[in-house]
C-alpha positions in Angstrom: -67.1 24.7 -10.2 -68.3 28.2 -9.4 -65.4 28.4 -6.8 -62.9 27.7 -9.6 -64.0 30.6 -11.8 -62.4 33.4 -9.7 -59.2 31.4 -9.5 -59.1 31.0 -13.3 -60.4 34.4 -14.4 -59.7 37.0 -11.7 -56.0 36.5 -11.0 -53.7 39.5 -11.4 -50.3 37.8 -12.0 -47.4 39.8 -13.5 -46.7 39.2 -17.2 -43.3 37.5 -16.6 -44.9 35.2 -14.0 -47.7 34.2 -16.4 -45.3 33.4 -19.2 -43.0 31.6 -16.8 -45.8 29.4 -15.7 -46.7 28.7 -19.4 -43.1 27.8 -20.1 -43.1 25.4 -17.1 -46.4 23.8 -18.3 -45.1 23.3 -21.8 -41.7 22.0 -20.5 -43.5 19.3 -18.5 -45.6 18.3 -21.6 -42.5 18.3 -23.8 -40.7 16.0 -21.3 -43.6 13.6 -21.3 -43.8 13.6 -25.1 -40.0 13.0 -25.5 -40.2 10.2 -23.0 -43.1 8.6 -24.9 -41.2 9.0 -28.1 -38.1 7.3 -26.7 -40.3 4.4 -25.5 -42.2 3.9 -28.8 -39.7 5.2 -31.3 -42.6 7.0 -33.1 -42.6 10.8 -33.3 -45.9 12.3 -32.1 -47.0 15.6 -30.6 -50.5 15.0 -29.0 -49.2 15.4 -25.4 -48.3 19.0 -26.2 -51.9 20.0 -27.0 -53.2 19.8 -23.3 -50.5 22.2 -22.3 -51.6 24.7 -25.0 -55.3 24.4 -23.9 -54.4 24.7 -20.2 -52.3 27.8 -20.8 -55.0 29.5 -22.9 -57.7 28.6 -20.4 -55.8 29.8 -17.2 -54.4 33.0 -18.7 -55.2 34.7 -22.0 -54.8 34.6 -25.8 -51.2 35.8 -25.6 -50.1 33.0 -23.3 -52.1 30.4 -25.4 -50.4 31.5 -28.5 -47.0 31.5 -26.8 -47.7 27.9 -25.6 -48.6 27.0 -29.2 -45.3 28.5 -30.5 -43.4 26.5 -27.9 -45.2 23.4 -28.9 -44.4 24.0 -32.6 -40.7 24.5 -31.7 -40.7 21.3 -29.6 -42.4 19.4 -32.4 -39.7 20.6 -34.8 -37.1 19.4 -32.4 -38.7 16.0 -32.0 -39.0 15.5 -35.7 -35.5 16.7 -36.4 -33.6 14.4 -38.8 -36.7 12.8 -40.3 -37.2 12.8 -44.1 -38.6 16.2 -45.0 -40.9 14.8 -47.6 -44.6 15.6 -48.4 -45.8 13.5 -45.4 -43.6 15.4 -43.0 -44.8 18.7 -44.4 -48.4 17.7 -44.2 -48.0 16.4 -40.6 -46.2 19.5 -39.5 -48.7 21.8 -41.1 -51.6 19.9 -39.5 -50.0 20.2 -36.1 -49.4 23.9 -36.5 -53.0 24.5 -37.4 -54.2 22.2 -34.5 -52.0 24.0 -32.0 -53.2 27.4 -33.1 -56.8 26.2 -33.1 -56.4 24.8 -29.6 -55.2 28.1 -28.3 -58.1 29.9 -30.0 -60.7 27.4 -28.5 -59.1 27.8 -25.0 -59.4 31.5 -25.2 -63.0 31.4 -26.5 -63.9 29.1 -23.6 -62.2 31.3 -21.1 -64.1 34.4 -22.5 -67.4 32.5 -22.2 -66.6 31.4 -18.6 -65.8 35.0 -17.7 -69.0 36.3 -19.3 -71.1 33.7 -17.4 -69.3 34.5 -14.1 -69.9 38.3 -14.6 -73.6 37.6 -15.5 -74.0 35.5 -12.4 -72.5 38.3 -10.2 -74.8 40.8 -11.8 -77.8 38.7 -11.2 -76.8 38.2 -7.5 -76.4 41.9 -7.0 -79.8 42.7 -8.7 -81.6 40.1 -6.5 -79.9 41.5 -3.4 -81.0 45.0 -4.3 -84.5 43.8 -5.1 -84.7 42.0 -1.8 -83.4 45.0 0.1 -85.9 47.3 -1.5 -88.8 44.9 -0.9 -87.8 44.5 2.7 -87.7 48.3 3.2 -91.1 48.7 1.5 -92.7 46.0 3.7 -91.1 47.6 6.8 -92.6 51.0 5.9 -96.0 49.3 5.3 -95.9 47.5 8.6 -95.0 50.8 10.4 -97.9 52.6 8.7 -100.4 49.9 9.8 -99.1 50.1 13.4 -99.5 53.9 13.3 -103.0 53.5 12.1 -103.7 51.0 14.9 -102.9 53.6 17.6 -105.9 55.7 16.7 -108.4 52.8 16.3 -110.7 51.1 18.6 -109.3 48.1 20.5 -110.8 45.4 18.1 -109.5 47.2 15.0 -106.2 48.0 16.7 -105.7 44.3 17.5 -106.5 43.3 13.9 -104.1 45.9 12.5 -101.4 44.8 14.8 -101.8 41.2 13.7 -101.6 42.3 10.1 -98.5 44.3 10.7 -96.9 41.4 12.5 -97.6 39.1 9.5 -96.1 41.7 7.1 -93.0 41.9 9.4 -92.5 38.2 9.2 -92.6 38.4 5.4 -90.0 41.2 5.5 -87.7 39.2 7.7 -87.3 36.5 5.0 -85.2 39.0 3.0 -82.7 39.3 5.9 -81.8 35.6 5.5 -82.1 35.3 1.7 -79.1 33.9 -0.1 -78.4 32.5 -3.6 -77.3 28.9 -3.7 -77.5 26.4 -6.5 -79.4 28.9 -8.6 -82.2 29.2 -5.9 -83.3 31.8 -3.4 -82.8 30.0 -0.1 -83.4 31.0 3.5 -81.4 30.0 6.5 -84.2 28.6 8.7 -82.2 28.5 12.0 -81.6 32.3 12.1 -85.0 33.1 10.4 -87.1 31.2 12.9 -85.1 32.5 15.9 -85.7 36.1 14.6 -89.4 35.5 14.1 -90.0 34.2 17.5 -87.8 36.7 19.2 -89.7 39.6 17.5 -93.0 38.2 18.6 -91.9 38.1 22.3 -90.6 41.7 22.0 -93.9 42.9 20.4 -96.4 41.2 22.7 -94.4 41.4 25.9 -96.4 38.8 27.9 -96.9 39.8 31.6 -95.9 36.5 33.0 -92.5 34.8 33.0 -92.7 33.0 29.7 -89.6 31.7 28.0 -89.1 30.2 24.5 -86.8 27.9 22.8 -86.2 27.4 19.0 -84.8 24.0 18.0 -83.9 24.1 14.3 -81.4 22.2 12.2 -78.9 24.1 10.1 -80.9 23.9 6.9 -81.9 26.1 4.0 -85.3 26.1 2.4 -86.7 27.7 -0.7 -88.0 31.2 0.0 -91.6 30.4 -0.7 -91.6 27.5 1.8 -89.6 29.4 4.3 -92.1 32.3 4.2 -95.1 30.0 4.7 -93.4 28.3 7.7 -92.5 31.7 9.2 -96.1 32.9 9.0 -97.4 29.7 10.5 -94.9 30.0 13.3 -95.9 33.6 13.9 -99.6 32.7 14.2 -99.0 29.7 16.5 -96.6 31.5 18.8 -98.8 34.6 18.9 -101.9 32.5 19.8 -99.9 30.7 22.5 -98.8 34.0 24.1 -102.3 35.5 23.9 -104.4 32.5 25.2 -102.2 29.8 26.8 -101.0 31.8 29.8 -103.8 33.9 31.3 -103.5 36.0 34.5 -99.7 36.3 34.2 -99.2 32.5 34.3 -95.6 31.4 33.7 -94.7 28.9 31.1 -92.7 28.0 28.0 -93.2 28.0 24.2 -91.2 25.6 22.1 -90.7 25.8 18.3 -89.0 22.8 16.6 -88.2 22.4 12.9 -87.0 19.1 11.5 -86.1 18.9 7.8 -85.1 15.7 6.0 -87.1 14.3 3.1 -90.1 16.1 4.6 -90.6 19.2 6.7 -92.0 18.9 10.3 -92.7 22.0 12.3 -93.9 21.6 15.9 -95.0 24.5 18.1 -96.0 23.6 21.6 -96.7 25.2 25.0 -97.4 24.1 28.6 -100.3 26.5 29.1 -104.0 26.0 29.7 -104.5 24.2 26.3 -107.5 24.3 24.0 -110.7 23.5 25.8 -113.2 23.2 22.9 -113.8 19.9 21.1 -112.8 21.1 17.6 -109.7 22.7 16.3 -109.3 26.5 16.6 -111.2 28.4 14.0 -110.1 32.1 14.3 -108.6 34.2 11.6 -105.0 33.1 12.5 -106.1 29.5 12.4 -107.7 29.9 9.0 -104.5 31.5 7.7 -102.5 28.5 9.1 -104.8 26.0 7.3 -104.5 27.9 4.0 -100.7 28.0 4.2 -100.8 24.3 5.1 -102.7 23.6 1.9 -100.3 25.7 0.0 -97.4 23.5 1.3 -99.4 20.3 0.4 -99.1 19.4 4.1 -101.2 18.3 7.0 -101.8 19.9 10.4 -102.4 18.1 13.7 -103.5 19.5 17.1 -102.5 17.4 20.1 -103.8 18.3 23.6 -101.1 17.9 26.2 -101.2 17.7 30.0 -100.8 20.6 30.3 -100.7 22.6 27.1 -101.1 22.2 23.4 -98.9 21.0 20.5 -99.5 21.8 16.8 -97.6 19.8 14.2 -97.3 20.8 10.5 -96.0 18.1 8.2 -95.2 18.9 4.5 -93.1 17.6 1.7 -89.8 19.4 1.1 -89.5 21.2 -2.2 -86.4 20.7 -4.4 -83.6 23.2 -3.7 -83.6 24.3 -7.3 -87.4 24.9 -7.2 -88.6 28.4 -8.0 
């Protein structure tokens, strides 16, 4: 329906063309009405009202009233020769009032549709501006943290770099934010590719390590998309830091499947995880907290070689906030 609004409300047809179309609409309605009258032998005018309504809805009050005037003339022609008694006068007067009222209602509906469309456009522009400003502010914050990391000791620098990377993942959401079905949605295919590509650029692993991102063409609500982006950031970062020591070559794979539920899998063919329990560093704690936020589950699977981590969570409704 939203695609019809511009066609109905934003056309710029010349006046003569508009009134010509109205005349054609009313001629079609009058033809149908006369054919019906010939079949039934009873004079009626109700098929003229849709033409009035359509003319007022597509164009403006002037054309609606013009259509009403044409309908009144046609009704007079159809009732020509009938007994001009009180019943005829009452019937004709009622039709005139109904025709004028139909034109007014059509114009009112058109004005409301135009107001709603303009309000929707304004909301979209405001949200886009807010998203742009938020992204810029997060980018500045990330740059400041990275600048601070340069003058810190190695442990603090590593922690600051990790924090800056998480902020950057948050900022990237706004590059892929769009409005659909009254929701703020994120294109996951381009978002995840951007997240993983940026991690590889930032960490620059010494060995020949490749990556692939397998993601369906799907949109998710921005809150779920952000959580999945941060989880991906943590898992891929851990893989690049610990799975390929001494310049070992390898591959990191990220796969996102979305149907009724969401399934994110990040796997590598590196040295794997040697301890008996699941990882328990800061990044792993962040992953577990985000998994709880998504009402999901997290599973670690030791491969031969490598490690696979799978996040499974219910998909939120597209109109969710």
